[in-house]
N, C-alpha and C positions, 0 to 999 in steps of 0.2 A: 865542131858541134860538141857541146858538153853533154856527157851521158850522166844522167841522174840515177842513183840507186843501183849502181853496178854490183856493189858488195852487199849481198843479202844473206839471210840465214841459209839459203840453198847452196851458197858457195862452199859451206862446210869447212871453213878454215878459221882459225883463231877463235874469237868470241862468238862468231856466228855458229860454229859447231857446238859450242857450249850451250847456246840457246836452244838448238835442236834437241840436244840430250835432255835438257831440263823440261822441255815440252813433252817429250816422250815419257819421262818419269812421272810428270804430273798426270798424264793421261792414264798410265798404268795404275797409279794410286787411286785415281777416280774410279776406274773399272773394278779394282779390288774392293773398294768401299761399297760400290754398287752391288757386287756379288754377295757381300756380307750383310747387306741391308743397313749400312751405317750412314747413308746419306740423309741429310736433314729432311728432305721431302719424303723419303721412305719412312723415317721415324714418325713424322707427323701423320702419315697415312695409317701406320700401325696404331698410333694413339687414338685416332678417330674411329678406326674399325673396332677396337676393343671397347671404347667408351660407349659407342652406339650399338653394341651388341644387344639384341632384345632380351628382356627379362620378364618372366611370368609373374604377374602380381597375384597375391593371395585372394582367392574367392571368399566372399562373406555371405553365406546363405541366409543368415538371420539379420544382416545389416549392421553388425557390431564389430568393433575393432578388437583385436586380440594380440597378446604378446607373441612375437614370432612372425607376424604378418609382414609381407613385403608390400609397401605402399609407395605412392608418390605424393609430394606436397605441392599443392597448387594454391597460389595466392589469388584471392577473389576480388582484387581491386577493380574498380570501375573506371577504366581509362580507355584510350584508343586501342591499346593492345592488352586485353584483359588476361591473356594466357601468360602466366609467369610461374615456372616450375623450379623448385629448388634443385640445383644441379651442381655437379662437380666441375670446377674450373682447374684444369691441370695442363702442364706443358711437359716437355721432354725431361726436365730436371726432376720431375716428380716420379719418374719410372725407375724401378730398381729390380734386381733379381738376386737370388741366393747363388753366389758364384760357386760355392762348394758342392751344391747339389744340381747346378745347372737348371734351375727351375724356370718356369714361365715368368715373364715380366708381370709386375703388379705395381700399384700405386703405394707410395710411402708418404707418411704424414710429415709435416702438416701440408694440407692442400687448401686452396681457396674454394669458395662456393659462389654461385651466381644465380640469377633468375633467367632461365632459358624460355624460349617461346614454344618449344616442342613438348607435347604431352604424351608422346609415344614412350611406353615404359622401356628403359634400357639401363645398362650399367651406370650410366651417368646420373640418372635421376631417381633410381630405385633405392629405397632405404628400408631397413628392417627394424621393427619396433622391438627393442631389447630391454630385458629386465635389469634393474640395478639393485634389486632387493631379493633375489632368488625366487621371484615369481616364475612359475613354470610356463613354458610356451603353451599357448592354447587358452590361457586364462584371459578373461575379459578385461580390457583396459578401461579405466574409469577416470572421470574428471578429477583433477588435483592429484592423481597418482603419478609418482615419479617413474621415469623411463629414459631410455637413450635411443638415439637414432644412429644406426650403423649401416655402412655401405655393404654391398653384396660381397661374398667371398670371391676368390680368384683375382681377376685384374682389379676389382674394386678395392682390394686391400683390407677390407673390414675396418674401416676408419670410423671414428665417432664424431658426431657434430658437437662442437664445443665453442664456448665463448668465455670472456672474462671482462672485468672492468677495463675501460679504455685508459690509455696512458699516452705520454708523449712519444714513446717508442713503438707502441702497438695500438693501432686503431684502423678503421676502415680507410681505404685509400682515397675515396672521393668525398664522402660525407664527413669523415673524421669522427664517426660514431663508433660504437662498440663493434669490434671485428668478430666475425663468425668464421671458423675454420673447421677442418677435419683433421683429427689427431689420432695417433695409434693407441695411446693409453687411455683406458676408461677410468675416469675419476669424477670428482664432484662437479668439475667444470663441464661435464657431458650430461648432467642431469637436466631433464626438461619435464614439464607437466602441461596438460591441456586444460584450458579454461573455457567456460561457456562464453560465447561472444557477447551476449547481452549482460552488461554489468548489473542491471536491476534484478535479473533472475539467476545470477551466478551462484549465490549462496544456496539456493534451493536445488541446484543441479550438482552440487559437490557430492562425489561418490556414485553418481549415476553412470551407467555404461555409455561409452562414446559410440555414436553411430558414424558409419562411413559416409563420405560425401556430404558432411555437415559443416557449416561455417563455424570456426572456433579460433582460439588463440593458442599459440605455442609459447609458453612462458619459461624463461630460464630460472632454475631453482636458486642459484646463488645470487645473481644480480637482479632478479625480479624484473627483467626487461623482456619484452615480447619480440619474437622473430618478425622482421619486417622486410618488405621488398620495396626498394626506392626506384620508381620509374624515372625520376629526374636526375639520377646519378647512374651512369652507365659505364660498363667495362667492355673493353675490346678483348676478345678471346679468340682461340683458334676456330671457334664455332660462330664467330660474329659478335654483334653488339648485344649485350645482356645487361639486365638490371643488377644493381648492387644489393647484396643481402647483408643486413646488419641486425643487431639485437638492440632495439630501442622502441619504447612505447610512445606512440603518437596519440595525443588526446585531442578531441574536438571541443567546441564550446560547451558541450553537455557533459564533459569529463568521461566520455566514452571513447574507446579505442577506434582509430580511423581504419578505413578499409585496407590500408597498406599492412596492417597487423592481422588481417583476417586470412585464415588459411583453411584448406580443405584436404583431408587425407583420403585419397582415392584408392580403392582396391579393384579387383577384377569383378565384373558382373557375373553372377551365377550362370553357368552354361556358356560363357564366352570362350569358345574354343581357340580363337586366335591368341588370347592373352595367356592361355595355359600352355602354349607350346614353348 
């Protein structure tokens, strides 16, 4: 009778003993990485926990936007899934720390952005209206006035929303249009302005205060292209399927911007205790 499989790793001689030793070393290395939190599944969990940490939006008692306000940007497109919020798209390679000070992890630029479906204010979708011309915080933001959008401090990394003319080397992944990213340095590529959504009344509203929760356009100062959310171009992220965000002005037959270019800056409702926490 022929015996099959007599010599196995359990015999502990020759190459089988070497295999047993390698298995033990691999298991020990796995357990050490688990204790240090270096496993990929653990890092992804930390990434999600930090990005989804709640953020308090700024209340607006008089219904006007101001410099220094923390807001979220919602695209007001009329599609099957109308909720599309400008959000950070990050992975493990975007996280860094100050090794000399052993500081907490934070996002480093450049990072991608996308259109998420959740409208709950968190680190991932909260942006601070920042001055680019030494305008003090608390001053009213007006149409056609230059400003920058900055992520929250801490894990958000205080990155600025930026874009530039598209090229063969740098463009949006799906649509091949003008790419929108988050960068560390504040320069002219980070300058934006708000336009009244109706082109026939745009000139009359120049210099008027911007109201919260109002349909408007977010135009880039250098390229003169409007921020847009493309529902027909999707990205797969660690949070699931999301719309691609680009800087491109889409016009209809009446030379008016289409709904993919329409945005709304939302703040906290006065007296909303949950948002202030």
